[in-house]
N, C-alpha and C positions, 0 to 999 in steps of 0.2 A: 205528788203534784210535780216532783223534778221530772220523772219519768214521761207525764203527760206531756211537760213544755217541750222536752227532747224531741218527741214523737211528732208532735205538731210543726217542730221548725223542720225535721228530717222530711216530712210530706210536703211543706211549702219549697224546700230547696230542690227535691228533686222532680216535683209534677210542676214545675213554673217553665214555661219557655221563656228564652232571653232573647230583649230585643234591646235598642239603643237609647241611652239619654240625650237631652239637648244640652248643650251648652246657652249661656245665657248673657245678655249684654249688661245686665246688672246683676251686681251681687248677689249670693244667694247664701246667706244666712241663716245659721240654727238658732243664733240670736233672736229676741230675749229668753223663750222658753227652755226648757231642760230636754225636750224630744228632738231626734233627728228626722231630718225630712228623708223621704227616699230618695232624693235625686243629687248626684255628684257635683261639686263645683266645675268640672269639665276639665278636659285635658289641656294641661300647660298652665293651671289656675294654682297659683299657693297664695292660700288663704288664713287671716290671723281672726280672732276673735277672744275678745277678752272683757270682764268687768269685774268693778270691785263692790262688795256687798257689806251691810252690816245688819245685824238682827238680833233679837234677844230669846232667850228659852227660858221658861219658866216649869220646872216639875213638881209637881204636887207630891208624889209619892216619896221621892228623894228629897224633896225640901232644898231646892237650889234655884239660883238665878244663875244665866250664865250671857254674858255679852259675846256674839262671835262677829270676827271679821274675816272676809275673805276675798280670795281673788282667783276668779275660776278662767281658763284659757283651752283655746282648741288652735290648733295648726292642721290644716286640710291642704290636701295636694291631689290634684288629679293627674294621672299619667294612665299611658299604654291604650286603654280604653275610656270612652267618656263614661261607661258605665262604672269604672271605678273610681276609688277614691281611699287615700291613705290618711291617717289622722292620728294627732296626740291630743287626747282630751284628760283633762280633770280639774281639779279645784286646790287651792292652799287655806287653811283653816289657821286661825288663832284663836281660841275661846279661854276666855278669863271666868271661874266658876267661883262664886259663893254659895257656902252652905249656909242655911239657917241658923245651925247649931254648933257651928265652928268657927273661930276666931280669924282664920287664915283663908285666901285664895287659893286656887288651883289654876294653874293656866297648864292649856295642851296647846302646842303648834304640830303641824303635821300636813300631809296629804290627805284630805278626806277622799280625792279619788285620784287615781293618773292611769291610764289605760291607752295603750298602743293598740291601735285596730284597723281594720279596713271594711269598706262596704261597697256592694255590689248591686245594682239594679238589676232582676232577674226579669222584671215584666214593666213595660211602658204602655198604658191602653191609651194615649195621648198622641203616640207616634203617627198613626194612619188617619187619625181623626181631626178634620177640620172643620165641622162645625157646620160644613154646608151640605143639602142636598139640593142639586141645581133643577133636578124633575120634583121637586114637591115641596113648596112652603111651608106645609103642616109638618114635615117631618124636620126641616130646619128649625121650626121656634117652638116645637112640643117637647115635654121633656120625654127623655131617655131612660130606660133601666139600666142600658150601656155605662151613662155616667156614673153608676154607684161602685163599678168595680175599679179598685184603686191600684194605682203605682204600687208595684213591691219590692224590697229589697232586703239584704241579708248583711248583719254586721256580726264580724267576730274580733276580738281582741284578748289582750292580756291586761290585766292589773298589776301595776309594778308598787311594791311597798318598800319603804324605807325607814328602818329600825322600829321601838317600840311606837305603835300607833292605838290611841285612845278612840279614834273614830272608824276603827273597824273590828269585828271579832278578834278574842285574843286567839284563837287557833288558824287565824288567816294566814297562808303561807305568802313568801316574798312575790311568789308568781301565780296568779289565777287566772281562769277563763270568765271571758265575758262575753255574750253573744244575745243578739236581738232581731227581730221580725220588725219591718218599718213598713207600713202602708202611707199612701197619700192621695186624697182626692182633689183635685183643681176644681172646683165648681164654677158655672157662672156669675159673673157679677163681683169677681174679687175675693170670693171664699175658697179656702184651703181647709181641710182635716187632715190631721197627721196623726196616726198611731204607734206607739213604739209598745214591743212586749219584749221585754229583757230579764233574761237569767245571768246574775252575778255570783261569782265563787261558786257554781253549781257543782264542781266536783272536788275542790280543795277542802272545802270546810264543813264543819258541821251543821253551819248554819248560813246556809246561801240566802241569796235573797231575791225576791222575784217583784218587778215593777210593770207596772203600764200605766203609759201616759196617754192623754187622748188633747191634743192642741187645736184650737178653731182660731184661725187667723182671717181678718177682713181687710182688704184695702180698700180705702174711701177717698184716695186722694192719690194723683200721681206721687206723692213724697210720704205719704203719713199710710201708716197701717195699725191695727189693733188687735191684741189676742186676748184670749182667755184658756185657761189650760188644768186639766185637772190630774192629779197622781197618785196611784195607791200603792204603797210599800207593803209589802209581807216578809217578814223575815221573823227568826227569833231574837235576834239582836235588835234590831228597829224596824217597828210596823207605823205606818201613819197614813192620813188621807189630806192632801196639798191642794191648795188652789191657787193660782197663779195668774195675775194679768198686767196688761202693761201696753206699749205702744213703741213704735221707731219709726223714725225719721231717717230717710236717704237723701244726703246731702250732695251725692255725686254717684256716677255708674258704680264706683268701686268702696266707695266710704257711706257708713252706716253707724246712726248712734241711738241707744236704745234706752229705755226704763222701765222697770218693773218691780211690781212686789208680791209676797206669799204671806200665806197665812191658811194655819191647818185646824183641824175639828178634833183634835186631842189634846188631853194636857199630861200626857206623858212622854216627852213634855208639850206644854203649849209654845208654838211659835208664831214669829212674825220677823218677816226682812225686807228690806229693800235693797236694789240693784242698779246701778247705773253701767253702760257697758258700750264699746264700739265695735266693727267690724269692719276690715280693712283687707283688699286684695290685690296682688299684682297678676295683672292679666296678661299672659303670656300665649294663650290661643292664637295658634297662626294659622291653623287649615284645617278644611274639611275632610271628614274620615269616608272611606269606604267600607260600610256595616253588610254584613251579611243577614239577610232577610231568613231566617230560620223556617218562618212560617209560609212564607211564599217561594222559596226557593231560588232568590235572586238577589242582586246586589245592588244596594242604594246609594246614592251621593248625601252624605247629610248636611245639611245646610243650616247656618246660623239662623235663628229669628229673633226676631226684636221682640219684647214684651208690649203688651198691650199699652197704651197710653194713661190707663186708668188704673193701674195696677202696678205694685210696688213690688219687690222681689224679697220680701218678708214673708216667711212660711206659716210655716208651719209651727206658728208661733216661734218662730222659729223656725226647718232648712226650710227652719223657723223662716224659712225662705220662701216660704209658698213659692218654691221655683216652679216654672212652666206653667205659669197659670194658662196660657192660650199655646198650650201644646196640641 
């Protein structure tokens, strides 16, 4: 499985032409879902995303109940090119575990995840599609199979561990790689579909983790959006099938509040969780850029685009931020 994953990743990386992403005038957040959207925050944009969570685990085989308190965070910055974003993404957990047959509780505190990485947009199908064909009313208003072609990004990062950590496999090294392929479809009517295929600790441990996340977001009001998300995790250390749902409210162009819940379908352990979060950005984007069009052999000036008044910048269930819905 590891070899197949790496082969697919390389094919996507070397077989896709590069074009540009687009800066958006409203915040483009990955919250409240766990997936990353394909688009960056834009050059000169510094963005903070954080949330607090509370949940419970009940493990039927190991006979324990566990209360979990967590704080997740993401710091994202766009520079050099609109396609590029660097980030620090992670979560810090405190777990209080009570075994049915032991008198004392156990307490674990550490980073569940802490990754420094970069994301780059390889292909943007929305760059040249204005959705209008002045020669044909039918073509303008009919369904096109081209709309099923997603934007594609690649992510690469390094997991950073601190001390003894009960939330990761015992043989995990202090630094290990994490890679992902990210796709995003922006459909008419405020619908956004994001998928992530992730390989975690794929070289540095005997227990690598593979994850698939699919996030569907719908903007049904200029300030409101809802999402539903499915996640499948596969690893010898921890496997699970998880569903999340929630929504976000856009207070301003630079500030978003969100709430979500989690539920899983296994009893090793059985899990639920609630999460409340915020996203805020410092918008220092100052100028349009000249981007070479490698597909057409010319240069074009990239213009800022405003979002449709009927869509919010939540995504991907976050990037999750369904960003660039009307690119």
